[in-house]
N, C-alpha and C positions, 0 to 999 in steps of 0.2 A: 505494500502501500504506497502512498505517497507519506512523504515527510514533511517537515516545515524546511529545512534545508533544501529539498527537491523544488518548494514551492518557491521559494525565494530566489533560488537559480533561475526556475523557469516563466516567472512572472513579479518580477520586482517592484513594477508598477503599480499593478492592484493590491498587492501585498501591503507595500509603503505608504498605496495611499489608505489601506483599509487601518493602517496603525495610526496615520494621520489623523482620518477621523475620531477614533478614539483618545487620542489625546486632544482633538478639540472638544469632542465632549466631556472631558474630563474640564480642560478649563471654565466650559459654561458651567458647568456643573458647579466649581468654586466662585463662580460669577454672579451664580443664582441669586443668593442672600440678597446681593448690592443692587440688584436690579429692582427696578421700582413701575418698569412696566407692565401694563395689563392688556391679556389681548384674549377676547372670548373667555374672559373671566378668571383668567388664571397669569401666574407670572410669561412674561412673554420670550424668555428663553427656553423655556418647557419644550416648544415648538423643536427647535434646532438641535437642542440634546437628543431628542428623538430619533430625528434626521439623520445626526452625525452615527449614534448606534445603530441605525438601521441601512446607513449605505454600507458602514464596514463589513456588515454581516454581509450585504451584497458582494463586494467586493472579495471577500474570503472566499464564499462561497463560488463566485465565477471563476477566481484565481484557480481553483481547485479545479471544476469542470473544463477549463481552458487545457489545462495541463494534459487533457484525455483527448485533445482535438488533434489532430494532422496536420491541419491548414497550419500552420504557424504564423503565415504573412497577414489572415482574416485574425490570429489571436491576438497579435499584436495592433492590429485597428480597432477591435472592439475594445481594448483594453485602452489606448488613448484616448477613443469614444467616450469610454465612461469617465475616465478621470475627468476630462474636460467637463461633460454635462452635470457632474455631479459633484464638482468642485463649484461652478456657476450656483448650481440647486443652493448648495450650502452657505454659499457667500451671502445668494441673495434672501434666502432666509432669515439667516442672522443679521444681516445688515438693519431688514424692516423689524426684527423685533427687537433691537436694539432702539432704533426709531419710536417703535411702539405702535405701527402699524401693520394690520393684514398683511400675509405676503402672496397667500394664494387668492382668497376673496376681496382683494384692494380695486375698489371701484372709483376712489377719490384722488382723481389728478392723472395726468396723462404718465407719467412715471411710475406709480403705484400700478394702474393697468399694463403698462406695457411689461412690466416684471413681473407680474404674474401671467401674461401671455406668452412672454419670451420661456418661463418657466414650464408652462403647458406643451410646449412645442418642442422643447430639448427632451422631456423626459418622456413623450410620445415617440420621438427617434429612437432614444435608447430601450426603448420597451419593444419596438420594432426591429432593433439590431439586436437586444435579449434573444429572441425568437426564432430567427433567423441562424442565429448561433446553434440554437438549440436543435434546430433543424439538423444543421450540419453537424453536430456530436451525434445524433440518433442515425442518420444516414451509413454512417462508418459500418463497414464489416466487420472489421476486427477490434471492437472496445476493448481497450484493456484493462476492462475491470467485470467484476463478477457478474453474470447475467441479471440477477435479482436488484442492485445497486444499478446497474447500467440503466433498466426500465424505469427504475425509480426517479431516476435524472429526468429521462424523456418524460414523462407523466407531469413532473413537479413544473419545467418549466412553461409549457402551455395555460399550466393552472395559475402560475405565477405572473402571467402575461395578462390573461381575462380579469383577474382579479387588482391587477395595477392599473389597467384600463377602466378599471371602474371609478377613477380616479376622473375620469372625463363625465359621469352623473354627478359626482358632486361641485367639480368646477361649474358646470351646466345649471346646477342647480343655486351656484353661488355660496351653500349653504350645505354643511353634512348631516343636522338635526334634520327628522322630517318630524311636526307638527309643531316645532317651534322654533323661536331664535337660538343663535347658537352662543348664548351668554349663560345658560341655563349650569345646574347644578352636575358635576361629573365626579368619575372614579377617581381613586388618586392615582396619578402619574398617567396614565391611558387620557384622562380627561371626558370616557366616554360617558354621554348622558344618562343619568339614572332614571330620568322622566320619560322621555321620549325615544323614537328610531335615531338611530347612529349610525349613519352607513361607512364610518372606519372601522368599525369592527369588522364586518367582511372586507373590507377592503387589507388592515391589518394581517389577519389570520389567512387571507388568500395570498398575499404577496410573500409571506412566511413558509409558507409551501414549498419553498425554492430551496428552505433547510430542512424543515420537518418530514417532509417525504422522502429524500434522498438517506436522512438520519436512520428513519424505519427501514428502507431496504439495505441500509450498511449493515445493521443487527441482524435482520433477517440471513441476510446473506453470511452472517458468522455462524449459522445455526446448522447442525445435520439433515435437515430437509433436504428432500430432490432438487433440483435446478425450477425445475415444472413448479410443484407446491410453492414453492418461495416466489417464483412471479406469481400466482396466483393470493398469496397473501398479499402481496405488494398491490396489486389491483383491487382487492379488497379494502384495503387501507384507504387507496388512494379514492376512491369511491365514498368512500365514509367522510374521507376529508372534503372532499368536494361536495356532497351534501349538505353538510354540516357548514359550508361557506354559504352556498347556495340559499340553507336557513337563513343564516344571521343577515343576509340580505333581503329577503322577502319579509324577514320579522321589520326589520329595521324601516321598509319602505311602507310597511302597516302601522310604521308610527310607533310600537312598541320597544319600550327599553330593554336591555338586556336579561335585566335582572330585574322581573315583576313582583310587588308587592302583593 
């Protein structure tokens, strides 16, 4: 299996970028008590902290997947594309947070609207690029991975893409809350609404299929079951995961909170 040393040698750009995101999240975390700007009812730095951690997870995961992609030219192209897009995203979100204004739903002023629009276009480009990388990965004849793990990766990337693109629905609504404004009470850290539907829940769970489904595939691949049965288990888990995300989206669209009293 792959080691940290191999990853650093194969894709220092994405691994280094992932580490920088963790450092950025750490700096923002320690700056949190000294920030008095409020966005949607919470400390405005909460959003860039969460994005930095999520971007780090994406960078590490894609570095690992790209290690097994034979077309190294496309590996380099994707790695540069991801770093450029995600750097822009984090800078834009952080600057707007420090200013105390929304980043994604900003409708006040030319600059705010342009920043939000450019962020949307950039992330859509990266999502389609990721889907294409997944297509290239899955069409390879000899993936140097256990069959169950390779299958889980091939399933996770389209699931990731679909629920990443759910962000387009949130952008279209200019709101993630269904049935109320975005400034209502939310759960700790995630700030998901406790009184109304919240589209961010399915979005979050869905995009992290990129880590969770392959993790399941990795664990199943280490069992003594036959390769055929391991694949069946991966497909069953993936279906359960997809249906869970779909239910969370449907529940949010109905205006229902995640936990109903």
